[in-house]
N, C-alpha and C positions, 0 to 999 in steps of 0.2 A: 223549781224551788218548792213546789207543793209537797212532794214526797219527803223532802228533808224537813219541812216544817212539821208534818204529821209525826215523823219519827222523833223529832226533838220534843214535841209536846208530850209524847208518851214517856220519854226518858225523864223529862222534867216532872211529870206527874209521879213517877216512881221514886225519884230521888229528892225532889224539892217541893213536893206538894203542889205541883202545877204552876210554879213560878213562871210568869211571862218573860222576865229577864233571862232566866235560865234557858227557856225554850228558844228565845232569839239567839242567845250566845251559842248554844249547841247546834242549832240549825245552820248558823253562819259557818261554824267550824266544819260541819259535815259537807256543806256546799263547797267550801274551799278545797277540802281534800279531794272531792270528786272531780272538780274542775281541773285541779292540778294534774290528776291522773290522765284525764282526757287530753290535756295539753301535751303531756309527755308522749302519748300515743301519736298525736297529730304531728309532733316534731320528727317522727320517724319517717313520715311520708317524703317521698322524693319531691324536690322543688319542681314546679312546672316551668319556671324560667329563672334566669339570673336577674336579681333586683339591682338596679343601678341608676345613675343619674343621667343616663342616655337612652333615648328612644330612637333607635338607629335605622328604622325603615319607614318609608312612606306607606301609610295605611289607606286602603281603598274599601269602598262598599259601605252598606248600611248596617252590617252586623258587627261592627267594631265596638267593643265594650267601652263604656265611658271611662275616661281616665283623667288624671291630673298630676300635677308636679308639686311636691313639697321641696322648697329650696330653689336651687338654680340648676338647670340641666340643658342638654342639647337635644333638639328634636327636629324631625322632618315633618311631623304633623300628619294629619289625615286629610287627604284631598277630597273635598266635597263638591266642588264646582269648577267648571272650565268653560271659558268663552273665547271666541276669536271674532274679530270684526275688522272693517276697513278694507281698503283696496289690497287685494292679495292676502287678506287675513294678516295684515302687518301687525295689528294690535292683538295681544293675548292677555288673558287674566285668569288666575287660579285662586281659589280660596282654600286655605289650609287651617283646619282646626288644630290648635296647639294644646289646649287643655280645657277641662271643665272648671268652672268657678272663676272668681274675680282674681286675676293675676296682676302682678306688680308692673311688668314691662319687659322690654327686650334689652339684652346687653348690647353695647354699641358696636357689635361686629357680627358677621355671619360667615359661614363657610360656603364657598362656591367653586366648583371645579377643583376641589381639593386644596383650595387656598383660603387663608383667613383674610377677609376684607372688612374695612371699617364701614359702619352705617353712618351716613351723613344726614343730619336732621334737615327737614324741609318744612315749610309752612303747611299746616293741615288744609285740606281742600273741602272737607265735609264734616262728617260725624266721627271720624276716626280720632283716637286718642293721640296718635303720633304718626308722622309721615317721614319716610326715609328714602334716600337713594344709596346705591352701593358704590363705594370708592372705585374709580377707574372705569365704570360702566357708563360712559357718556359718549355722545356722538361728536363729530368734528367741530360742531359749534358749541360744545360744552354742555348740551342739554342731556339730562339723564335718560337712559333707555330701559332702566329696570328700577321700578319704585315699589315700595312696600307701605301699605296702610295698615296700621295696627289697632286692633280693638281688644280691650283688656278683659271683657267678659262681665262687666259690672251689670247689676240689675238695671233695666230701663235704658240700656244703650240703644241708639238709633241705627237705622239701616245705612248701608253704604250706598248713598244715592247715586254716585257715579256709575257703580256697577249696575244699578237698576236702569239707568238711562242708556248706557251703551249696549245692554243686552235686551232692550225692550223690543227690538225688531228681530231678534234671533229666535230660533226654535227653542233653545235652552235659555230660559230667562232667570235672572235673579229677582225674586219677588220683593215688593215693597214691604212685605210682612216678614222678610228674612232678617230679623234683627239679631238673631243668635244671642238673646239675652242669657246671661249666665255661662256663656261660652267664649273663651279667649281664642281669637283667630286673626289671620292676616289675609289681606288681598295683595297678591303679587301681580303687578302689571308690567308687561314687557312690550317694547317696540322692537321689531326685528332688526338686527344689525348683522350683516354678513361678516363684517370684520370681527365682531365680538362673539357671535354665536354660530356662524356658518360652519366652521371646522370642528367645533367642540360639541355641537348638539344642544338640545334643550337643557338649560341650566337646572341643576338640582340643588336647592338651598337647604342649609342646615341652620336653624335658628337657635340662639342661646337665650332661653327664657328665664326670667325671674318669676317663679311660680306663685302659688296661692298666697294671698294675704290671709293671715291666720290670727285667731283669737288667742290672746295671752292673758290669763286671769290675774297675773301679777300687776297688770296695768288697768285693772277694772276695780274702781273704788267701791262697787256694790258687792264685791266678793270679800269675805273675811281675809285680811292680810294683803289685799290688793290696793293699788293707788293709781288712778289715772282715768282717762276718758273712754277706754275701750268698753264695749258692751257686747254680751254674747249674741244678742239678736240684732245687732247693728253692724253689718259687715263693713260699712264705710269707715268705721273706727279701727278696723283691724290693720295690721301692718305685715310686711314681708319679713321673713326671718329664715335662718338656717339652723336654728336651735333644735336638736333631735327630740328633746322632751316636749317642746311646743308642737312639733310635728306629730308626735305620738298622741298627745292629748287631742289635737284636732282630728286625727284619724279615728280615735275612739268616739268623739262626738259625731263625726261623719259629715260629709258634704251633701247637702240636701237640695232637692229640686225646688225651684223658685215658687212654683204654683202649688204643687201637691204636697210639698214638704217631705216627700219620700226620700229615704237615704239612698244616694247614688253610689257613694264611695265611702267605705269605712263601716264602723260598727253601729253607729246611730244611737249611742248611749246619751243619757242626760248627765248634767253635772252632779246630780244626786247619786249616780252610780260610780262616780270617780273619787278616788282617794286624792283630793287636791293637795293635801299636805305633802305627800311624796312627790307630786309633780312640781310644787313650788321649789322644793329642795333640788330636784333634778334640773330644773330650768336654770337655777342660780349656779349650780355646779358647771353646767355647759357653758355659761357666759363668763365664768371666771377666767381671767387672763393668766396664762402660764408665764414662765420666765422669758420665753422668746417673744412675748407680746401678743401672741395669738390666743384666741379663745380655746378653752379646753376641748370642747367637742363641737363639731358642726357636721351636717350631712345634707344630702339632697336625694330625692327618690321619686321615680315615676311609679305610680300605682294605678290599677284599674279596678272597676267594679267586680271583676271576676276573680280577683286575687284572694288567696287564703289569708284571713285576718291574722292567724298565728304567725305566718311567715312574714307578713308586713311588719307586725309589731316587733318580731325578732330582729329585723333590719334596723329599726330605730334603737332597740336595746343594744345591739352590737356597736352601733355608732357612738354610744356613750359608755361602752364597756360595762353595761349594767344588766339588770335582770327585771323582767316583768313579775308582778306579784298580784295576788288576789287576797286582800286583807279584809277579813270578816265580810266577804261578799263585795267589796269595793275594789275596782281596778286601779292599780298603781304601778310605780316603777322605782327601782333602786338604781341610782347612777353609780358609775365607777369612780368612787372617791372615798377617802378615809373618813371614818366616823369615830366618835368618842363612845366607848362601850358604856351601856346604860346600867349594867349590873355585873356582879361577879358571881358565877355559879360555883357553889361550894358543895362539899360532900353532904352537908346538912340539907341541901335542897334536892337531893337525889334519893328517892325511895329505894331502899335496899332490896325490897321484895319484888321489884320489877326488873326485867332484863334490859340491858342496854347494849348497843352495838357500836363499837368504836374502831375506826381504822385511821390511825394517825398518818399513815403513808400508803397511798394507793399502790396497786401493783404496777410493775413496769409496763404492762400492756395498756394501762389506763393513762399513762403519762407520755408525753413526747418531749424530746430535747432539741429539736430543730424545727423551727416554725417559719414558714414563708407565706407570702400573700401578695395580693395586688390591690391597687386603688385606681380610681379614675383620674387620669392626669389631664388637666386643662391644657398644659403646654404641649402635650402630645395629641392635640386636637380631640380631646375627650376620649382617648383610647385607654385601655388598661395598661398600666405599667407596674413592674415588680418593685416591691419594697425590699429594703435590706433585710436578709434573713436574720432571725434571732436564734442564736444557739450559744450554749455555754459548755466548754470542753469538760469542766468538772462534772456537769450533769451527764454528758455522754459517757464518761468513764464510770460514773456511778451506776448507770443503767446497763452497762456492758456492751452496748452497741448503739448505733445511730437510729433514732426513731423519729421519723420526719412526717409532718403533716402540713396542711396549709389552711389558712383562714383568710378569705378575701374581704375587703372593705370597699366594694365598688360603689357604695353610696357616699363615700368620702372622696372629696376632690383636693384636699390639702395634704401634701405628702408628709408634713411634720405631724399632723394629727393622726393620719393613718399609721405612721411609724410608731407613735405613742400607743395607739390601740393594740398594735401587734405585740409590743413589749408587755402590755398589761395582760393580754390573753395568755402569753407565755408564762408569766409569773403566777397568774391565777391557776394555771394547770399544774405548775410545779408545786405550789402550796396547796396540795389537793387532799388534805385530811378531811374525813367525814365522820360524823357521829350521830347516832340516834339515841337520845338521852331522855329518860323519864324524869320529870321534875314535879315538885310539889305544886299544889294549886296556888299557893301564895306567890311562888316565883313565876309560875306559868301565866297567871293573870296580870302580872306586872310587866310583861314583855310582849312584843309582837313581831310579825314577820318583817324582815328587812333591817332590824336593829342588830347592833353588835353587842356581844357579851364577852367576858373573859372566863376562861376555864383552863385549869392546869397550866397557867402561865402563858397561854396563847389567846389570840383574839379569834372569835368565831362569829360568822354571820348566821342569823336565824333564817334559814331558807324555807322551813315549813313549821307550822304550828298545828298540832293535832290534838283532838280530844275524843275519847271513846264514849260509849253509852253511860259510863259511870263517872264522866267528867274527869277522867285521869288524863293529864296533859303530857304530851311527848313533844320534844323539840328535835327537829332535824337541823344539824349544824354543819356548816362548811367553814373550813379553816381560812382565815384571811389575815391581812396585815396592812398597815399603812404604807409599808415599804413597797407594796405592789404598785402604788400610784405615784411613787416618787420619780419625778422626771429627770433627776440628776443622773448624768451618765448615759442617758438615752440619746443616741445620735439623731441628728436631723434627718428628715426624709430624703429620698433620692432627688438629685437635681436632674430634671428632664430637659434635654435640649429639643426645642421644637423641630419637627422634621422638615426637610427641604421640600417645598411644594413639588408634586410630580410634574414632570415636563415631558411631553411627547416630542422626541427629537425631530420628527418630521414637521413639527409646527414651530420650531425655533425661529424667532425673528432676529436674533443676534447671538453672539457667543456668550457663554456663561463664565462667570468668575473671572472676568477680564481684569488685568492689572498691568501697571507699567513701573519699571525700575530703571535706574541708571547703571551703566557698566562701562567697561573698556574693552577694546579689541586690540590684541597684541599683534604688532607687525614685525617686519625684519629689523634687525640691529637694535632691538629694544624699544622701537618707536610704538607708542600707544595712541589711540584716538578714542574720544568719548562716544558712547553709543547708548541707545535706548533699547531695553529688553521688554518686549510685550509678551505676556503669558495669558493663557485661557484654558478652559477645560476642553480637550479635544472632542468635537461633536461626532456622534455616531450617526452621521447623516451624509450619504454620498451626494446629495443634491447641493450641499454647501461646497462650492468650488474655490472660494478664496475668503480670506479675512482681511478687511481693509481697515487701515488705521488713519486717524486724523489727529495731529498733535500740534502744539504751539508752545512757545516760551511763555511762562506765566507772566501775566501783566501786559502781554502784547495781543494784537488781533490777527496777525498774519498766520495763516494755517498752512501746514505741510501735510503731505500724504505719502503713504507707502502701503504695500500689501504683501501678504503671504499667500502663495498659491498651494500650500500644503496645510490645510486646516487641521489635519490629524496630528501635526507636529506639536501643537499646543504652545509653541513659543516662536518668537521671531526677533532678530536683532537688526537694528538699522543704524547707520551713521549719516543717513541722508538729512541734510540741514540740521545736524546736531552740533552745537557749539559747546565749548567748555564753560564751566562755572554757572550754569543756568538750571533753574527748576522748570520741568516740563509738565504740561497737562495733556492727557490723551484720552481718546475714546475709540471705539471700534464698532464695526458692523460687518455684515456678511454679503457675499455675492452668491446667488443660487441659480441653478439651471434645473427646471424652468424657474423663471423669476416669480417672486412672491413678496408679500409685505415684509419689509425689513425695518428694524429700528436700531438706533445707536445705543450703546451701553452708556451708563452715566460717566461723566468726566472723572478720571482718576489722576492723581498727582504723584510725581516721584517723591520719595521720602527725603531726598537730598539733591543738591545740585550735581550736574554732570562734572566729571573729573577734568583736570587740566589737559588740554589737547597738546600733543607734542608738536614741536616746531615744524617738522617735515610735513605733517598732515595739514597743519594750518596754512603753511606756505603753498602747498599744492592746491588747496581750495582757493586761495587768493590768486594764484597763477591761472587757474581755470576761469575764474571770473574775469580777469584782465584780458586773457586771450579771447574770450567770448565777446568782450566789448570791442577789442581791436578788429575782430572780424566784422562786427556791425559797422565800424567806421570805414573799413575797406569797401563794404557793400555800398555805403553812402557815397564813397568816391566814384564807384562804378555808375551808380544811379545818376550822379550829377554830371560827370564828364563824358559818359558814353553817348547820350542822346544827341541827335543832330540839332542844329539851330531851329529847324522848323518844328521838331518834336517838343523842344523846350517852349516855344512860343504858342504852340497849339494846346498846351496843357492847361488852358484857362478857358472857362465857359461862363456866359451870363445866363444860361438856361435856369429858369425858376428863381431868378434874382434880379436886382436892380444894380446897374453899375456903369462903368465907363472905362475905355482903354485909349491911351494916347501913345503913339509910336513915332520915334524919330530914327531915320536911318541914313548913314553915309556909306557910299560904296564906290570902290575903284577896281576895275577889272581889265586885265590885258593878257590875252592868251590864257595860260594856266595860272597866272598870278592873280591873287585876289586879296584885297584889303577891305575890311567891312567893320562898321560899328553900328550896332542896333541897340537902341535904348527904349524900353517900353515901361509905361506906368499903368497900373491897373487898380481899380477899386470895385468892390462887389459887396452887396448887402442883401441878405435874405432874412426870413423870420427867425432863423436859428443861428446865423453866422454873419460876422463882419470881417472883410479881408482887404488889406492894403498891401500892394506889392510893387517893387521896382526891380527890373532886371536889365543889366547891361552886358552885352556880348561883344567882345573884340576878337576878330579873326584875321589871321594873316597866313597865306599858304602859297606855295609855288612848287611845282614839280612834286617830289616826294617829301617835301618838308612842310610842316604845318605847326602853327602856334595859336593857342586860344586862351582867352581869359573870360571867365564868367563870374559876375558879381550879382548877388541877389540879396535883397533886403525884404523881409516879410513881417507883417503884424496881423495876427488873426485872433479873434475872440468869439467864444460861444457861451452857452449857459453854464458849462462845466469847467472851462479852462481858458487861459489866455497864453499866447505864444508870441515871442518876439525873437527873430533870428537874423543873423548876418552871415552870409557864406561867400567865400571867394575861392574859386577853383582855377588852377592854371595847368596847362599841359603843353608839351612840346614833343614833336615826333620827327625824326630824321632817318629815312631809310630803315624803319623797323625798330630803331632805338628810341625809347621814349622816356620822358621824365614828367611826373605829375605831382601836384601838390593841392591840398585842400585845407582851408582854414575856416572853422565854423565856430560861431559864438551864438548861443541861444539861452533864453530865459523862459521858464514855464511856470505858470501858477496852476496847480492841479492838486487833488487830494493826496496822491502818492506818486512815486517815481522820481525822476531827475528834476531838480529845481533849476539849476543853471549849469552849463557845461561850455568849456572852451577846449577845442580839439584841433590838433594839427596833424595831418597825415601826409607822408611823402612816399612816392613809389617811383622806381626807375628800373629799366632793364630792356630786354628784347622780347620778341614774340615767343621765344622759347623759355626764358626765365626772367625773374624780376626780384627786386629786393624792396622790403617795406620797412619804414621806420616812422615813428610818431610819438605823440604823447597826448594826454587829455587830463584836464582838471575839472572836477565836478562837485556840486552840492546835491545831495539826494536825501530822501526821506525813507526810512526803513523801520517798520514796526512802530510808527508814530514818533520816531526819534530822528532828528536831522543830523546828517553826517557829511564829511567831506573826504575826497580821495583824489590822488594823483597817480597816474600810471605812465611809464615810459617804455617804449619798445625799441631797444637798440642792442647791437652786439657788444658794445663797450660803453659802460656808464662810468664817467670820470668826474671826480671832484678834486680840484687842484688848487693848492695854496701858492700864491705867487712868491711867497717868501722862500728863499733858498734853504735847502736842508730838510725839506719835508716831502715825503713820498705822497703821491696822490692816493685817494680812496678810489678803488677800482672794482667794478663788477664785470667779469669777463669769462666767457666759456663756462657759465654755470657756477662760477666760484666767486666768493667775496674775498678780495685781497686788501689787506691793510697791514702796515708795518707795526704799529703800536695801537693797543686797545686799552682803554681805561673803563672797566665795567663794574658796576655795583653788584648786581645779582645775575647769576647765570641759571636759567631754566633749561635743562637739557635731558635727554634720555641716555646718551652714550658719549663719553669722552675717550678718544683713542689717539695714541701717538702715530706719527706718520709711518714709522717702521713697524708698527704693530706690537712693540715690546711691552706696552702698558695699556690697559683697558679699564675704565671706570664705568660700571653699569649703574647709573643713578636710579633706575627704576627698580632693579632687584637688590640694590645695596651691596654690590660686590666689587672688589678691586683685584685685577689679575695682572701679574708681572711675569714676563717670560725672559728666560736667559737666552 
């Protein structure tokens, strides 16, 4: 400034008799012009890096420049310390510096192994500001295995005492003096878990930080125009914000060292060097709510002490569609917002003896008609995403061809704000008139940089204010309009769908995207049966050999299982234990070779009940159930009638119990003839069971003829169930021809199964063939519901009315025969005449008649 002051003094002495005011005014004007020129040259330099709200790499070493965050951003931080201790080095701790300065806090989530996980608050254990563990990273007992202790970087913060204690005996110690005052950092502590970390390796965390608490002069009552408790030299009164104008002011003021006061980041200016009036306007513009309810401008930015000031300030300017300015030597900013013109420039205000340069429309090489760009998308895990391109077909036609360029807003994380900025920059470029106009001193001294004026029916922004050595004033104007900032018709920003977390197929613990739906399987002659359809994403993993399904009727507890041995099919249909008219819940897991940790998918529910099962399928299921039960009854007959008398009586023991046996026996024997009656009563008690039993055996035999009656009555009780039964079995055998019968009645009290059953089984024949007949009646519990059932096994089932003139109701040879039927509703799949001349397909809704 010294050279400009001396030049100004000389000019003032020549023109105004050494006026101090004139010298100051001219000196400021010369300094402004010079600084603007230097700034333009600086802007031509290539950027060293992309400026964004993301710091995407872990930094190591002591030569990392100091850095901080304005707004909210994602960072991996700078690792400054690592320790391991305990048996097998099971415990690990790392210290990551996130930013310099007093920061506001962590957002309630982190990214780990490429997935977004919630931070769960825990009680603080020492001097940290906050303590967290990460969702899902807990051991089998629910204790966290990965914790985070957060320090916000406030002056006077205390040391992490736990890290001091656990590292005291290690070679690499965390010192009691390592308080990191003025540095925001985290201590990440891990307990090794093979299940959580073994196959994935050391976790790499990405934190989302709410950055610097910043000074806002609007909220400082000691500043003209301000009102509130904030003070410039009291950081505890500052607050966090994403306002670009507040960021820009704080960057110009600079982040200073706590002890030396040296500027670490930023320009290090004082408030006296700042044009606060422009900043007040810019801050209010940024906070103004648009029609969509969002603030007009917001941004976030990581900066370092090595960054070029011009480039950093330009990022803040772009985030509010504005321009930086130097007004009479004071640094200020003009936000992207409409203004009210302060004066109208007329011909009388323009000296005719001085040249002017006017370009109402720039050349086509200076204008673009297709503008694209990117912003930082939080939904896309803080990665760049494209904005909707801005182009106007009429502009392309006027220019003669497509002229495309791009402007990125990586410091902006809101898609709607970024889209608004892209539209503003497009409109500013299209309205690109420029003029360099000499004006009278009267007009020139009444206006200043950043203000709007009108001239020739248009609005103009005063981008530069110049004065020569004779105090002749020249204005550099840029065409502008309130329509540039009109958000009507501007589309919202792009909707970004969060990416699916990356999954290593070899580490799958279950199938992906599992779902269940109801369906029907078509059978012969139009018969359908309800089915469940399981679907999943086919895994690209040969070690997965099967997909297993577990399903149940909604509202019941009984579980059914099935499996698909072709996992790559991605779908499987089952009718196993599927009934009609029910809603099903299902989940799935996998079978692997070699075996590894497997988990079930979440329970999924069918959207609707299963369809009505056809009669044939339903009857088949009932027949299978009945046949299975009759086979059990036949086996009971064999088990009861086949053993010898001695085997029956020896099947009782008092070992390990207290009891008594009483036996009475009558016996007559002559040659091969035998008549015998044995009656035995038994009681037995142990710690787990009580039993009372009475058995009577009658035997008569001679030569090849034998007859026997066995009667048994039993009462048994234990901790889980009680049983009472009465069984009578009879058998007769003559020269290989036999006849047998078994009558059994039992009652059971147990959590599930048959509650009471009365059964009768008959069997007769020869050693080569035999015939079985019988019936059973039972009460049973299924799915928590008590039901009853009766089944009969006969060749001919007959219901006969004794009144004359009525045919019997007969089931014979697999057919139901009845002369007259009075039926309310018929549910069927196919109706067909005996001669095949007419067919009604109820499932497909067709009627066929044949000649």
